[in-house]
C-alpha positions in Angstrom: -85.5 112.7 -169.6 -85.0 110.3 -172.5 -85.3 106.6 -171.9 -82.2 104.4 -172.4 -82.9 101.7 -175.1 -82.8 98.4 -173.2 -83.6 94.9 -174.3 -84.0 92.1 -171.8 -84.7 88.5 -172.5 -85.4 85.7 -170.1 -83.5 82.4 -170.3 -84.1 79.2 -168.3 -81.2 77.8 -166.3 -80.4 74.3 -165.2 -82.0 75.2 -161.8 -85.8 75.0 -162.4 -86.4 77.7 -159.7 -84.0 80.2 -161.2 -84.5 82.3 -164.3 -81.8 84.4 -166.0 -82.7 87.9 -167.3 -80.1 89.0 -169.8 -79.7 92.7 -170.8 -78.0 94.1 -173.9 -75.4 96.0 -171.7 -73.5 95.6 -168.5 -75.4 95.9 -165.3 -72.4 95.8 -163.0 -68.6 96.0 -163.2 -67.7 92.8 -165.2 -65.2 91.8 -162.5 -67.7 92.0 -159.7 -70.9 90.1 -158.7 -73.6 90.8 -156.2 -75.7 88.1 -154.5 -78.6 88.9 -152.2 -80.5 86.2 -150.2 -82.8 88.6 -148.4 -84.2 92.0 -149.0 -82.3 93.3 -146.0 -79.0 92.5 -147.7 -79.9 94.8 -150.6 -80.0 98.0 -148.5 -77.3 100.4 -149.6 -76.1 98.0 -152.4 -78.7 97.4 -155.0 -81.9 99.5 -155.5 -83.0 97.1 -158.2 -82.6 93.9 -156.1 -84.4 95.7 -153.3 -87.3 96.4 -155.6 -87.3 92.8 -156.9 -87.7 91.4 -153.4 -91.1 93.3 -153.3 -92.4 90.5 -155.6 -93.7 88.0 -153.0 -92.3 85.0 -154.8 -88.7 86.3 -155.1 -86.2 84.4 -152.9 -82.8 85.4 -154.2 -81.3 87.9 -156.6 -77.8 87.5 -158.2 -76.3 90.2 -160.5 -73.3 89.7 -162.7 -72.0 91.1 -166.0 -75.1 91.7 -168.1 -77.6 89.4 -166.3 -79.8 89.1 -163.2 -80.6 85.6 -162.0 -83.8 85.5 -159.9 -84.6 82.5 -157.8 -88.3 82.1 -156.9 -90.3 80.0 -154.4 -92.7 77.3 -155.5 -95.9 79.4 -155.1 -96.1 80.3 -158.8 -94.8 78.8 -162.1 -92.4 80.9 -164.2 -95.2 81.0 -166.9 -97.1 83.4 -164.7 -94.3 85.8 -163.7 -91.5 85.8 -166.3 -93.1 88.5 -168.5 -93.9 90.7 -165.6 -90.3 90.5 -164.2 -88.7 91.0 -167.6 -90.8 94.2 -168.2 -90.2 95.5 -164.7 -86.4 95.1 -165.1 -86.4 96.6 -168.6 -88.4 99.6 -167.5 -86.4 100.1 -164.4 -83.1 100.2 -166.4 -84.6 102.2 -169.2 -85.5 105.0 -166.8 -81.9 105.4 -165.9 -82.2 103.9 -162.3 -79.1 102.5 -160.7 -78.9 98.7 -160.6 -76.0 98.4 -158.1 -74.7 101.3 -156.1 -72.0 99.4 -154.1 -70.6 95.9 -154.4 -71.3 93.9 -151.3 -68.3 92.5 -149.4 -67.7 88.8 -149.7 -68.9 87.2 -146.5 -67.2 84.0 -145.3 -69.8 81.3 -145.0 -70.7 80.6 -141.3 -69.2 77.4 -140.2 -71.7 74.8 -138.9 -70.8 72.2 -136.4 -70.8 69.3 -138.8 -68.4 71.1 -141.2 -64.7 70.5 -141.0 -63.7 73.3 -143.3 -62.6 76.5 -141.5 -62.3 79.3 -143.9 -60.5 81.6 -141.5 -57.1 79.9 -141.9 -56.9 78.9 -145.6 -53.3 78.7 -146.5 -52.4 79.3 -150.1 -51.0 76.3 -152.0 -48.6 76.0 -154.9 -51.6 74.9 -157.1 -53.9 77.9 -156.4 -53.0 79.9 -159.5 -53.2 76.8 -161.8 -56.6 75.9 -160.4 -57.9 79.5 -160.7 -56.6 79.6 -164.3 -58.4 76.4 -165.3 -61.6 77.5 -163.6 -61.4 80.9 -165.4 -60.7 79.3 -168.8 -63.0 76.2 -168.8 -65.6 76.6 -166.1 -66.6 80.2 -165.5 -67.9 80.9 -169.1 -70.2 77.8 -168.9 -71.4 78.6 -165.4 -72.1 82.2 -166.3 -74.0 81.0 -169.3 -76.2 79.2 -166.9 -76.8 82.3 -164.8 -74.4 81.5 -162.0 -70.9 81.9 -160.8 -68.1 79.8 -159.3 -65.3 81.0 -157.1 -62.2 79.2 -156.0 -62.0 79.1 -152.1 -58.9 76.9 -151.5 -56.9 73.7 -152.2 -56.1 71.5 -149.2 -54.9 67.8 -149.2 -56.2 67.1 -152.6 -59.5 68.7 -152.1 -60.5 71.8 -154.1 -63.2 73.9 -152.4 -65.3 76.2 -154.5 -68.3 78.5 -153.9 -71.3 78.3 -156.2 -73.5 81.4 -156.6 -76.6 82.6 -158.5 -78.5 79.8 -160.4 -75.8 77.3 -159.5 -76.5 77.6 -155.8 -79.0 75.0 -154.8 -79.3 73.7 -158.4 -80.2 70.0 -158.6 -77.6 69.5 -161.4 -74.8 71.4 -159.6 -73.5 68.2 -158.1 -73.2 66.6 -161.5 -71.4 69.7 -162.8 -69.0 69.6 -159.9 -68.2 65.9 -160.1 -68.7 65.2 -163.8 -67.3 68.4 -165.2 -65.1 70.6 -162.9 -63.5 67.7 -161.1 -62.6 65.9 -164.3 -61.0 69.0 -165.8 -58.9 69.8 -162.8 -57.8 66.1 -162.3 -56.8 66.0 -165.9 -54.5 69.0 -165.6 -53.4 68.7 -162.0 -52.9 65.1 -160.8 -52.7 66.3 -157.2 -56.5 67.1 -157.3 -58.5 64.3 -155.8 -61.9 65.9 -155.3 -63.9 69.1 -155.8 -66.4 70.1 -153.2 -68.8 73.1 -152.9 -68.8 75.2 -149.7 -72.3 75.1 -148.4 
């Protein structure tokens, strides 16, 4: 069986614990994403993510478009593991193995006691389409460039709730991005927007 020509390069993200591994072709349907926080979640969905969790330092795997964002723990510096991961991913894909076999269903985040947002009864608002359009046009390309993703959850009483994934999830600079970037863009175009918050 001939190998598929694959190039993979590693790219730092604003999140110091997350590295983005970019391929020269799509790894997943461009309209879909797959996020795995445990090895158990990968079963039946992503053979590659399952394999990556066998590296003891891997904490999360996020797959979108033509990249994989890997979040590691603090046991090792990226200097020691980047080349190994890059080569592993390249060889895995080159051998024709499947990256994602099935897209995981979106799970609503569990509601903790101190949280006032209840995702079960989100009512659509007249601003939803405008907000989604602005996020798609101005925010998504930049966030994907950093190895993450942003999804609109809802708009209620002036507050836009979004979900951050991949490198953006748990990134120290994500609050600045939310407040300094996304909130400003939305307020500029939609005066009704007062605040942007991330669902935890």
